[in-house]
C-alpha positions in Angstrom: -0.1 0.1 -0.2 1.2 3.3 -0.8 2.2 6.0 1.7 -0.5 8.3 0.4 -3.0 5.6 1.5 -1.7 4.9 4.8 -3.1 8.0 6.4 -6.7 7.7 5.4 -6.9 4.3 6.5 -5.4 5.0 9.7 -7.3 7.6 10.5 -10.8 5.7 9.7 -9.4 2.9 12.5 -8.4 6.1 15.0 -11.8 7.6 14.8 -13.8 3.7 15.2 -11.1 3.2 17.9 -12.3 5.8 20.2 -15.7 4.8 20.3 -15.0 1.0 20.4 -15.3 0.2 23.8 -18.8 1.9 24.3 -19.9 0.4 20.6 -19.0 -3.1 22.1 -20.5 -2.4 25.5 -24.0 -1.6 23.8 -24.5 -4.4 21.4 -23.4 -6.5 24.7 -26.2 -4.9 26.6 -28.3 -5.6 23.5 -27.9 -9.1 23.1 -28.4 -9.7 26.6 -31.4 -7.4 27.2 -33.0 -9.2 24.1 -32.2 -12.7 25.4 -34.6 -12.1 28.3 -37.6 -11.8 26.8 -37.3 -15.4 25.5 -37.1 -18.8 27.3 -33.0 -20.5 26.5 -32.5 -18.6 23.5 -29.5 -17.0 24.8 -27.1 -18.5 23.2 -29.2 -18.4 19.5 -29.4 -14.7 20.0 -25.0 -14.8 20.8 -24.6 -16.6 17.2 -27.4 -14.0 15.9 -24.8 -11.3 16.8 -21.9 -12.5 16.0 -23.0 -13.5 12.4 -24.4 -10.1 11.8 -21.1 -8.2 13.3 -19.3 -10.6 10.9 -21.6 -10.2 7.9 -22.1 -13.6 7.6 -25.3 -16.0 7.1 -27.0 -17.4 9.8 -29.3 -20.6 9.8 -31.4 -21.5 12.0 -33.3 -24.8 11.8 -36.5 -25.9 14.5 -39.5 -27.1 13.9 -42.7 -24.7 13.7 -43.3 -22.8 16.9 -39.3 -23.1 18.5 -39.8 -18.8 17.9 -37.3 -18.9 14.9 -39.1 -16.1 13.1 -39.8 -14.4 16.6 -36.0 -14.2 17.6 -35.2 -12.5 13.9 -38.0 -10.3 13.8 -37.5 -8.8 17.4 -33.5 -9.1 16.8 -34.1 -6.5 13.8 -36.5 -4.4 16.0 -33.7 -4.1 18.5 -31.3 -2.7 15.6 -34.1 0.0 15.2 -34.4 -1.3 11.2 -37.1 0.8 9.7 -38.7 1.0 6.2 -36.7 -1.1 3.3 -33.7 -1.8 5.9 -35.5 -4.9 6.5 -37.2 -7.6 3.8 -38.4 -11.0 4.7 -40.1 -13.5 2.8 -41.5 -17.3 3.3 -40.3 -19.2 0.3 -41.9 -21.8 -1.5 -41.2 -24.2 -4.7 -43.9 -21.8 -6.5 -41.9 -18.2 -5.2 -40.8 -16.7 -8.6 -37.0 -14.0 -8.3 -39.5 -11.4 -8.9 -41.1 -11.5 -5.3 -37.3 -11.7 -4.0 -35.4 -9.0 -6.1 -38.2 -7.2 -7.8 -40.8 -7.0 -10.6 -40.0 -6.3 -14.3 -40.8 -2.9 -14.9 -43.7 -3.1 -17.8 -43.5 0.6 -18.7 -39.3 0.3 -19.7 -39.5 -3.4 -21.0 -41.9 -1.8 -24.0 -38.7 0.2 -24.2 -36.5 -3.1 -24.8 -35.4 -2.6 -20.9 -35.5 -5.6 -18.7 -35.2 -3.5 -15.8 -36.5 -4.6 -12.2 -38.2 -2.4 -9.5 -36.2 -3.2 -6.6 -37.8 -0.9 -3.9 -39.0 -2.8 -1.2 -37.3 -6.1 -2.0 -34.4 -7.8 -1.1 -32.0 -5.9 -3.2 -32.3 -2.2 -0.9 -32.9 -4.1 2.3 -29.5 -4.3 4.4 -30.6 -7.3 6.7 -32.8 -10.2 5.3 -34.8 -13.1 7.0 -35.9 -15.7 4.3 -38.1 -18.3 6.3 -38.3 -22.0 4.6 -34.9 -21.1 2.3 -34.6 -24.9 1.3 -38.3 -25.1 -0.2 -37.4 -22.7 -3.1 -36.7 -23.7 -6.4 -33.4 -23.5 -8.7 -34.2 -19.7 -9.9 -34.5 -18.5 -6.5 -31.3 -20.4 -5.4 -29.0 -19.3 -8.2 -29.9 -16.2 -7.5 -29.7 -16.5 -3.8 -26.3 -18.1 -4.1 -25.3 -15.0 -6.4 -26.5 -12.6 -3.7 -24.5 -14.5 -0.2 -21.8 -15.2 -2.4 -20.8 -12.1 -4.0 -23.4 -9.3 -2.9 -25.0 -8.7 -6.2 -28.0 -9.2 -8.7 -27.9 -8.8 -12.2 -30.0 -5.7 -13.9 -30.4 -6.2 -17.3 -27.7 -8.4 -17.5 -25.0 -6.2 -15.4 -24.2 -6.8 -12.1 -25.5 -4.7 -9.7 -24.5 -4.6 -5.4 -27.0 -5.6 -3.1 -27.4 -3.3 0.4 -27.4 -6.7 2.1 -25.4 -6.7 5.0 -27.1 -9.9 7.3 -29.0 -12.9 6.1 -31.0 -14.8 8.1 -32.6 -17.6 7.2 -34.6 -20.4 9.0 -35.7 -24.0 7.7 -38.0 -26.5 9.7 -35.1 -29.5 8.7 -31.9 -29.4 6.2 -33.1 -31.5 3.3 -30.6 -34.1 1.6 -30.7 -32.9 -2.0 -27.7 -32.6 -3.6 -28.5 -29.6 -5.3 -28.7 -27.4 -2.4 -25.3 -28.4 -1.0 -23.7 -25.0 -2.2 -26.4 -23.0 -0.8 -26.1 -25.1 2.6 -22.2 -24.6 3.0 -22.3 -20.7 2.2 -23.9 -20.5 5.7 -20.9 -21.4 8.3 -23.0 -21.8 11.0 -25.8 -23.5 11.4 -28.1 -23.8 14.8 -31.5 -25.6 16.2 -33.8 -23.8 17.9 -35.5 -26.4 20.1 -38.5 -26.1 22.0 -38.4 -25.3 25.6 -41.6 -27.1 27.2 -40.2 -29.8 28.9 -37.7 -28.0 30.6 -39.1 -24.6 31.4 -42.7 -25.0 31.0 -44.1 -22.3 33.9 -41.4 -19.9 32.4 -42.3 -20.3 29.0 -45.7 -19.2 29.8 -44.9 -16.3 31.9 -42.5 -14.5 28.9 -44.7 -16.0 26.4 -48.0 -14.2 27.7 -45.8 -11.0 28.4 -44.7 -10.9 25.1 -48.4 -11.5 23.7 -49.5 -8.3 25.9 -46.7 -6.3 24.1 -47.8 -7.4 21.0 -51.4 -6.7 21.7 -50.4 -3.0 22.9 -48.3 -2.8 20.2 -45.1 -2.0 22.4 -41.5 -3.0 21.5 -39.2 -2.4 24.6 -36.3 -4.0 23.1 -36.6 -2.0 20.0 -33.5 0.3 19.4 -31.7 -1.5 21.7 -28.8 -1.0 19.7 -28.0 -0.3 15.5 -27.0 -1.8 12.9 -24.9 1.4 12.7 -22.9 0.2 15.5 -22.6 -3.2 13.9 -20.9 -1.6 11.1 -18.4 0.0 13.1 -17.2 -2.7 15.0 -17.0 -4.6 11.8 -14.9 -2.2 10.4 -12.6 -2.0 13.4 -12.0 -5.7 13.9 -11.5 -5.7 10.0 -8.9 -2.7 9.9 -7.1 -4.6 13.1 -6.5 -7.8 10.9 -5.8 -5.9 7.4 -3.0 -3.8 9.3 -1.6 -7.4 10.0 -1.6 -8.7 6.4 -0.3 -4.7 4.9 2.2 -4.8 7.5 3.1 -8.3 6.2 2.4 -9.5 10.2 -0.5 -12.0 10.0 1.7 -14.8 11.7 2.2 -12.6 14.5 -1.2 -11.1 14.3 -2.5 -14.7 14.8 -0.1 -15.7 17.7 -1.0 -12.5 19.6 -4.8 -13.0 19.0 -5.3 -16.8 18.2 -2.4 -18.2 20.9 -0.6 -21.5 19.5 -2.5 -24.1 22.4 -5.6 -22.7 21.3 -5.1 -22.7 17.3 -3.6 -26.5 17.8 -6.8 -27.3 19.1 -8.8 -25.7 16.4 -6.8 -27.7 13.9 -7.1 -31.0 16.1 -10.9 -31.0 16.0 -11.4 -30.1 12.8 -9.5 -33.1 11.6 -11.3 -35.7 14.5 -14.9 -34.3 12.7 -13.2 -35.2 9.3 -11.6 -38.5 9.6 -14.0 -40.0 12.8 -17.1 -38.5 11.9 -16.4 -37.9 8.2 -17.8 -34.0 8.9 -17.3 -32.2 5.7 -15.7 -28.7 6.3 -14.5 -26.8 3.2 -11.6 -24.8 3.0 -13.7 -21.7 2.6 -15.3 -22.6 6.0 -12.4 -23.3 8.1 -11.3 -19.5 7.0 -14.5 -18.1 8.2 -14.6 -19.7 10.8 -11.0 -18.3 11.9 -12.7 -14.9 11.3 -16.1 -15.4 13.5 -13.8 -16.7 16.4 -11.3 -13.5 16.3 -15.1 -11.4 15.8 -16.7 -13.3 19.4 -13.4 -13.1 21.2 -13.1 -9.4 20.6 -16.8 -9.0 21.5 -17.1 -11.3 24.7 -13.6 -10.6 26.7 -11.5 -8.2 24.4 -9.9 -10.0 21.6 -7.3 -13.2 22.3 -9.2 -16.5 20.9 -9.8 -18.8 24.0 -11.4 -22.5 24.1 -14.8 -20.9 24.4 -14.6 -20.0 20.8 -13.9 -23.0 19.8 -17.5 -24.2 20.7 -18.4 -22.6 17.2 -17.0 -25.8 15.8 -20.3 -27.3 17.3 -22.6 -25.6 14.3 -20.9 -27.0 11.4 -22.4 -29.5 10.3 -24.2 -29.4 7.0 -26.8 -32.4 7.2 -29.7 -33.0 9.4 -28.5 -36.2 10.8 -24.9 -35.0 12.2 -26.4 -31.8 13.9 -26.6 -33.8 17.0 -23.4 -35.7 16.6 -20.9 -32.9 16.1 -22.4 -30.8 18.9 -22.0 -33.8 21.1 -18.4 -34.7 20.1 -17.2 -31.2 19.8 -18.4 -30.7 23.4 -16.7 -34.4 24.3 -13.7 -32.8 22.8 -13.4 -29.5 24.3 -14.5 -31.1 27.6 -11.5 -33.2 27.4 -8.9 -30.8 27.2 -10.5 -28.8 29.6 -9.6 -31.8 31.8 -6.1 -32.1 31.5 
């Protein structure tokens, strides 16, 4: 990087760094407060917060009635999103691309222009929620892969950027169709939202009734706990810290400082164990993104240095429905063995 470009980059980081502790405190207060409106969903809210900060998509898996949609809606309301900043849609095999990225402008079509009207659709939204994502057809799947991978869609044959920062998706279960493999792998983390009735019946009734009364009274005490701007500033700071190390040819030093050797070695061992003993496929792309997610989580939760606690994210790497519980139990057991040494 040229010396002329360096002051601008450093200046940007210094502006963010003067506020980063306050931003981190607001985000942490928001995730903890939001968890009080649910029963046993704090772990999911933490994952939603992490993926939103890293701008990585998150897949929520669970039967109907396990609060998947409610988690996303309240999370977005906590960010204070308004108008076209939020887009949600339930997908079916009959869903057409026009329902997601906008209909063709008929007036322009008369002039031979294949132009979509995107107002109020996915391309204009900063946070997107797609329910039953795997029930969509091939046309939608191809569109979503381009959106997730490259943050763009095609307008009159030309790529146009989308505003999307965060993607949440939900499904009742993960289907086994091979044509869905590419889309499934784009969700680095996949987490189950399970029923809590058997373990917290009284708490479920109490908080469920309270939330229902909030809805009846059009009250949203969780709204505006933080902001999307806080999330973007946080991400900019963490990204700049890592970028500085790359620019200065100090990536190895940066890793040793923020990802200690013993934790890094355990990271590798767990991945190899999952692959060799349980035949869990973990792509190279996913390994890189997991590393970054762990760095982001470490900075959010305790200031920056990755610990074994961050390796718990490996519990959510399964791509197949039948592997979810297996991976969760295996990673939990491997971490427990290490902690006992």
